[in-house]
Backbone as a ProteinNet text record, in pm:
[ID]
protein_1_A
[PRIMARY]
MAKNAELPRPGPGRRVLRRVVSMVTAWIVLGAVLGTITGLHFGGGAIGLLSHVIAGIMVFSVLGLILAPFTGRARESLVGGTCGCLVGLMSGPIRGSLAPAEAVNLSLVIGGLVGATCWPWVRVITATGSGLVAATAFLARRARRVWPHSHVPLPEPRQALRA
[TERTIARY]
5315.4	5412.6	5471.5	5492	5543.5	5690	5733.4	5872	5972.8	5946.8	6043	6022.7	5935.6	5911.6	6033	6069.6	6185.4	6144	6229.7	6205.9	6241.6	6169.9	6204.3	6341.3	6415.9	6549	6535.2	6627.1	6619.5	6650.7	6575.1	6593.9	6715.7	6745.5	6863.4	6850.5	6728.4	6710.3	6752.6	6726.4	6766.3	6917.9	6983.8	7130.1	7192.6	7139.3	7191	7166.8	7048.5	7017.3	7111.1	7137.9	7229.9	7370.5	7412.9	7545.6	7554.3	7448.8	7447.1	7449.3	7368.4	7363.8	7498.6	7562.6	7692.4	7799.9	7796	7896.3	7875.7	7751.4	7724.1	7762.2	7735.1	7772.8	7924	7996.6	8143.1	8195.8	8140.5	8188	8140.1	8028.3	7987.2	8088.2	8135.1	8237.9	8365.7	8407.9	8527.7	8507.7	8388.1	8358.7	8358.9	8308.9	8310.7	8453.6	8536.7	8678.4	8747.3	8724.5	8784.9	8735.9	8607.6	8553.6	8608.8	8629.4	8687.2	8830.5	8909	9048.3	9053.7	8969.7	8967.6	8918.6	8815	8762.3	8862	8936.9	9039.2	9155.3	9185.7	9296.8	9264.9	9143.5	9108.4	9051.9	9024.2	8970.2	8824.4	8779.4	8639.8	8554.6	8613.2	8537.7	8447.8	8349.2	8258.6	8171.2	8128.7	8043.4	8121.7	8245.8	8329.6	8356.9	8383.2	8408.1	8283	8168.1	8043.7	8008.5	8032	8000.2	8092	8219.3	8309.4	8269.5	8228.8	8185.6	8061.4	7964.1	7842.4	7875.2	7965	8004.1	8072.6	8160.9	8226.5	8127.3	8028.6	7926.5	7843.5	7806.4	7724.1	7797.1	7921.8	7996.9	8029.2	8073.1	8119.4	8005	7886.9	7774.1	7736	7745.4	7718.9	7825.4	7950.1	8057.4	8034.7	7991.7	7959.5	7843.4	7745.6	7630.7	7672.6	7767.2	7816.2	7900.9	7982.4	8071.3	8000.6	7889	7823.6	7784.3	7723.8	7687	7806.5	7919	8035.2	8117.9	8138.7	8226	8152.4	8089.9	8017.7	8106.1	8231.7	8325.6	8346.3	8256.3	8261.7	8380.9	8406	8517.1	8650.3	8668.5	8792.9	8809	8697.4	8703.9	8752.9	8701	8744	8890.3	8929.2	9069.8	9161.5	9122.8	9203.1	9211.2	9099.5	9100.8	9187.6	9182.5	9266.7	9413.8	9446.6	9586.2	9630.5	9539.7	9572.7	9600.8	9522.4	9548.5	9686.1	9719.4	9850.6	9964	9944.9	10046.8	10060.5	9947.2	9951.3	10021.7	10004	10072.2	10222.3	10258.9	10400.3	10477.1	10407	10474.3	10530.5	10553.4	10603.7	10729.6	10833.6	10958	10949.8	10857.9	10855.9	10743.5	10656.8	10540.7	10567.5	10674.1	10709	10621.2	10557.7	10481.2	10338.4	10297.7	10162.1	10145.4	10041.1	10014.9	9978.2	10003.1	9972.9	9825.9	9734.6	9592.3	9556.6	9614.1	9585.5	9642.7	9760.5	9821.2	9738.9	9692.1	9611.9	9479	9415.8	9288.1	9302.9	9405.9	9428.8	9457.5	9538.2	9570.4	9448.4	9361	9238.5	9149.4	9132.6	9047.3	9107.4	9235	9299.7	9296.2	9324.7	9320.3	9181.1	9078.4	8941.9	8903	8941.7	8910.5	8985.5	9111.8	9189	9129	9092.3	9031.4	8899.2	8822.4	8691.4	8703	8800.7	8803.7	8911	9020.8	9131.7	9126.1	9065.1	9064.2	8992.5	8880.6	8821.7	8915.6	8994	9087.9	9202.3	9246.1	9350.7	9299.7	9175.9	9118.2	9107.6	9068.7	9058.7	9196.4	9296	9431.8	9486.5	9467	9517.7	9441.8	9310.1	9233.9	9278.7	9304.1	9351	9489	9576.4	9710.8	9708	9626.3	9619.1	9554.6	9459.5	9400.4	9501.1	9586.3	9690.3	9791.4	9826.9	9920.5	9858.5	9731.2	9664.1	9652	9620.9	9610.2	9745.5	9851.2	9985.6	10025.3	9995.9	10027.9	9948.3	9821.7	9738.9	9795.6	9830.7	9885	10018.9	10101	10229.5	10207.8	10113.4	10084.5	10029.6	9945.6	9886.1	9994.5	10086.7	10193.8	10284	10310	10392.9	10323.5	10190.4	10116.9	10118.1	10108	10102.6	10241.4	10341.7	10479.7	10567.9	10572.2	10644.6	10795.7	10855.9	11001.1	11044.5	10958.1	10994.3	11072.6	11089.8	11162.3	11312.2	11375.8	11519.2	11584	11671.1	11731.3	11824.7	11819.9	11907.5	12040.4	12149.5	12279.7	12286.6	12369.2	12391.8	12459.5	12436.6	12497.1	12649.6	12709.9	12856.6	12913.1	12846	12891.4	12879.9	12777.4	12760.7	12870	12919.6	13026.4	13160.6	13185.3	13312.2	13319.2	13207.4	13207.2	13226.8
11663.8	11581.3	11661.5	11597.8	11665.7	11702.2	11801.6	11847.3	11739.8	11668.6	11570.8	11430.7	11416.2	11282.7	11237.7	11113.4	11060	11010.2	11034.6	10983.3	10835.9	10757.3	10614.2	10593.9	10502.9	10472.2	10386.5	10407.1	10322.5	10177.7	10087.6	9946.1	9891	9764.8	9705.3	9700.8	9691.4	9691	9822	9933.6	10064.6	10078.2	10026.7	10035.7	9953	9835.4	9750.6	9816.3	9873.7	9942.2	10060.5	10136.1	10249.8	10202.5	10092.4	10037.9	9988.8	9922.3	9872.6	9989.3	10092.2	10207.1	10279.1	10296.6	10365.6	10282.7	10151.3	10065.4	10061.9	10050.1	10048.1	10182	10291.2	10423.3	10436.6	10388.1	10394.6	10315.9	10196.5	10115	10169.2	10241.2	10309.9	10418.1	10490	10592.8	10528	10417.1	10348.1	10295.4	10245.8	10197.8	10310.3	10427.4	10541.9	10587.9	10586.2	10624.4	10523.8	10394.5	10291.6	10302.7	10326.3	10343	10464.9	10571.9	10692.9	10667.8	10603.2	10574.3	10483.1	10379.8	10286.9	10356	10438	10508.4	10605.9	10674.5	10766.7	10691.1	10573.8	10495.1	10438.9	10387.2	10324.8	10421.8	10542.3	10639.8	10612.1	10651.4	10630.8	10753.5	10862.9	10986.5	10984.5	11071.9	11087.8	10964.2	10902.9	10784	10667.6	10649.6	10543.2	10565.6	10690.7	10723.6	10696.4	10742	10722.1	10573.8	10497.2	10353.5	10282.3	10321.4	10261.2	10300.1	10423.6	10466.5	10388.3	10373.3	10298.3	10152.3	10093.8	9954.4	9940.1	10033.5	10028.8	10042	10130.2	10147.7	10020.9	9959.4	9838.2	9723.9	9703.7	9592.2	9618.2	9737.8	9765.2	9786.1	9825.3	9835.3	9696.8	9596	9458.8	9414.9	9451	9416.9	9484.2	9610	9678.1	9613.7	9566.3	9499.1	9366	9297.9	9171	9194.7	9299	9324.6	9388	9455.8	9531.7	9447.9	9331	9256.2	9205.9	9186.6	9131.6	9239	9351.1	9452.2	9582.2	9639.6	9764.6	9884.1	9877.1	9986.3	10066.2	10158.6	10235	10330.3	10397.7	10494.3	10424.1	10308.1	10234.8	10184.5	10151.2	10110	10223.8	10343.7	10459.7	10495.6	10487.4	10516.1	10411.9	10285.3	10179.6	10194.4	10229.6	10252.1	10369.9	10477.3	10594.1	10559.5	10489.7	10448	10353	10265.4	10175.6	10251.4	10355.6	10438.6	10503.3	10554.5	10618.6	10518	10398.8	10294.2	10255.8	10245.2	10212.7	10319.7	10445.5	10554.5	10555.7	10521.7	10526.1	10400.6	10298.9	10172.6	10168	10281	10286.8	10206.6	10223.1	10152.1	10000.4	9951.4	9807.3	9733.3	9803.1	9734.8	9662.2	9688.3	9614.4	9651	9551.6	9574.5	9620.4	9627.8	9668.6	9817.6	9853.7	9994.3	10068.9	10200.5	10276.3	10267.5	10273.3	10266.8	10130.7	10026.1	9892.9	9875.9	9930.2	9920.9	9999.1	10116.9	10197.3	10128.1	10073.1	10004.9	9882.5	9803.3	9685.5	9725.6	9827.4	9873	9933.3	9998.6	10053.8	9942.7	9837.7	9726.3	9656.1	9627.2	9558.8	9646.5	9775.9	9866.9	9878.3	9884.4	9890.1	9764.1	9649.2	9522.3	9509.1	9551	9545.6	9641.3	9761.5	9856.8	9808	9738.6	9690.4	9571.5	9485.7	9359.4	9350.4	9419.6	9399.1	9487.1	9605.7	9693.2	9633.8	9563.5	9500.4	9400.3	9328	9231.9	9302.6	9415.4	9493.1	9541.6	9584.9	9629.1	9513.6	9396.7	9279.3	9242.5	9244.6	9207.4	9307.8	9438	9537.2	9531.7	9506.4	9494.9	9372.4	9262	9140.9	9163.7	9229.8	9258.6	9348.1	9453.5	9542.3	9471	9380.2	9302	9207.7	9147.9	9059.7	9137.3	9257.1	9340.2	9378	9417	9453.5	9333.1	9215.6	9094.9	9057.2	9070.9	9039.9	9136.1	9264.5	9362.2	9333	9297.4	9263.8	9142.5	9038.5	8918.1	8945.3	9031.5	9064.6	9139.3	9234.6	9305.6	9210.1	9120	9021.8	8928.6	8886.2	8797	8868.1	8997.1	9070.2	9083.1	9094.1	9102.1	8968.5	8859.7	8727.7	8683.4	8700.1	8661.8	8785.9	8866	8993.6	8977.4	8867.5	8853.3	8759.2	8736.3	8643	8709.3	8840	8909.6	8887.8	8837	8815	8933.5	9006.2	9123.4	9080.2	9155.9	9129.7	9198.8	9140.4	9206.2	9332	9422.9	9545.3	9507.1	9580.1	9544.8	9547.1	9636.9	9643.9	9523.5	9482.8	9365.7	9239.9	9230.5	9112.2	9101.8	9215.2	9212.4	9176.4	9217.9	9186.1	9039.9	8982.8	8844.8	8749.5
8421.3	8490.2	8605.7	8718	8835.5	8816.7	8895.9	8884.2	8921.2	9026.5	9077.6	9021.5	8925.8	8869.5	8789.3	8807.6	8736.3	8599.1	8504.5	8371.5	8368.7	8291	8285.7	8222.4	8280.6	8228.4	8103.7	8009.2	7889.7	7925.5	7866.8	7893.5	7822.6	7845.5	7782	7630	7579.6	7435.2	7372.1	7441.7	7391.2	7387.3	7490.3	7493.9	7383	7359.5	7252	7117.7	7100	6974.9	6952.6	7057.4	7046.3	7009.6	7069.3	7040.2	6896.2	6848.7	6710.9	6612.2	6639.3	6548	6543.9	6659.3	6659.4	6590.4	6608.1	6544.1	6392.5	6348.3	6204.7	6142.8	6212.5	6161.2	6149.3	6248.6	6242.1	6122.9	6099.2	5987.6	5853.7	5851.7	5728.3	5693.7	5794.6	5770.5	5717	5778.5	5729.6	5587.5	5557.5	5422.2	5320.4	5360.5	5269.3	5242.7	5345.4	5325.8	5234.6	5259.7	5176.1	5031.9	5013.3	4879.1	4808.6	4882	4822.9	4778	4862.4	4826	4704.2	4703.8	4590.9	4464.6	4475.3	4359.3	4299.5	4385.4	4335.1	4272.5	4324.9	4271.3	4132.9	4116.8	3989.5	3887.2	3925.1	3829.8	3801.1	3682.8	3646.1	3665.7	3706.5	3721.8	3844.2	3840.1	3954.3	3973.1	3863.5	3874	3933	3890.6	3947	4094.1	4131	4270.6	4354.6	4306.3	4379.6	4392.8	4287.6	4295.9	4394.4	4401.6	4499.6	4642.4	4661.8	4795.1	4837.7	4747.5	4779.8	4809.3	4731.8	4756.6	4892.7	4926.2	5057.2	5171.2	5154	5257.2	5272	5160.4	5166.5	5237.9	5204.2	5262.3	5408.8	5439.8	5575.2	5673.5	5625.6	5718.8	5771.1	5686.4	5731.3	5831.6	5806.2	5899.9	6034.8	6034.1	6159.5	6232.5	6157	6216.2	6279.8	6217.9	6272.3	6397.8	6397.6	6511	6630.2	6608.8	6715.5	6836.4	6821.9	6943	7022.6	6956.7	7026.6	7095.5	7028	7085.6	7112	7011	7026.3	7054.5	7021.1	7046.2	6918.3	6892.3	6767.6	6765.8	6876	6880.4	6857.8	6920.1	6903.3	6760.2	6694.4	6554	6467	6490.9	6412.5	6439.8	6565.9	6599.5	6535.8	6542.6	6481.3	6330.1	6266.5	6121.6	6082.5	6160.4	6132.8	6149.9	6257.7	6278.3	6167.1	6123.2	6012.7	5884.4	5857.1	5738	5746.4	5863.7	5879.6	5864	5918.7	5902.6	5756.3	5684.7	5542.6	5461.6	5499.8	5429.5	5457.4	5580.2	5617.4	5577.9	5530.2	5499.9	5358.2	5297.5	5160.3	5133.7	5212.6	5182.9	5201.1	5281.8	5310	5238.9	5169.4	5113.8	4983.6	4915.6	4794.8	4677.4	4616.6	4495	4522.5	4646	4679.8	4652.8	4579.9	4548.4	4676.5	4681.3	4803.8	4844.7	4748.9	4783.3	4841.9	4788.1	4840.7	4981.1	5004	5137	5239	5201	5293.3	5321.2	5217.7	5237.9	5327.5	5302.8	5385.7	5529.9	5549.1	5684.4	5752.9	5677.1	5733.9	5786.3	5708.9	5751.2	5872.6	5868.3	5980.5	6105.6	6089.6	6204.2	6263.5	6178.5	6229.5	6303.9	6250.5	6318.3	6450.4	6450.6	6574.8	6677.4	6632.1	6724	6779.7	6697.7	6743.6	6835.2	6814.2	6887.2	6993.9	6981.6	7075	7199.4	7190.7	7307.5	7426.9	7408.2	7527.1	7593.7	7514.6	7572.8	7642.1	7587.5	7654.5	7789.7	7795.2	7922.3	8021.7	7973.3	8061.9	8116.2	8029.1	8071.5	8171.9	8146.8	8241.6	8373.4	8368.2	8492.3	8570.7	8501.6	8568.6	8628.7	8552.8	8603.6	8725.4	8722.2	8838.2	8956.8	8928.5	9036.1	9100	9017.5	9071.7	9155.1	9111.4	9188.6	9323.2	9321.9	9446.9	9539.2	9485.6	9567.8	9627.2	9548.9	9598.6	9710.1	9693.2	9797.3	9924.5	9909.3	10025.6	10098.1	10022.8	10085.8	10153	10094.3	10156.4	10287.5	10289.9	10414.6	10520.4	10478.7	10569.8	10626.2	10540.5	10586.1	10686.2	10667.7	10763.5	10898.5	10899	11023.3	11096.7	11024.7	11085.7	11131	11045.1	11076	11069	11173.9	11165	11149.9	11195.2	11189.1	11078	10982.2	10876.8	10764.3	10773.4	10667.4	10685.1	10583.3	10585.6	10515.3	10584.6	10518.9	10406.3	10298.8	10185.6	10206.8	10158	10175	10089.6	10131	10053.5	9922.3	9814.8	9685.8	9690.7	9762.8	9768.8	9844.9	9949.2	10024.8	9941.5	9859.7	9776.2	9673.1	9622.2	9524	9585.8	9711.4	9776.9	9816.8	9848.7	9898.4	9788
[MASK]
+++++++++++++++++++++++++++++++++++++++++++++++++++++++++++++++++++++++++++++++++++++++++++++++++++++++++++++++++++++++++++++++++++++++++++++++++++++++++++++++++++

């Protein structure tokens, strides 16, 4: 192969496959954490712990496979799941009759789902907001060029209070 020859770029199928694999891996990690917490809570020794971990991996890998085509944000899923675990741990005084392991597991699932699905919308909203600000600034500059004397000066704050 020549020195300057370009390597073929990965096609769209490769990118989708990479996104699916990373998302499923992230949800397998979350399922293993959830299974570990549940296994330690219910006891059963090493076999009970291992069976809960395997069950968490089985269920959450399917969830990762379902979420991958829509979002594909594996890092955000892990960050959301971690934040959910921390929220579940800190919610002791307000959780009532819910056991700590159940609160952490529920918060882990909700945090992972929020991390997987909400960050793209946050990005869309912030991009739209910044686009609206830029469009407004452009239109204001354009209006000043077209109508240079249309600006009405505002009264000083002290004068407004005296009047």
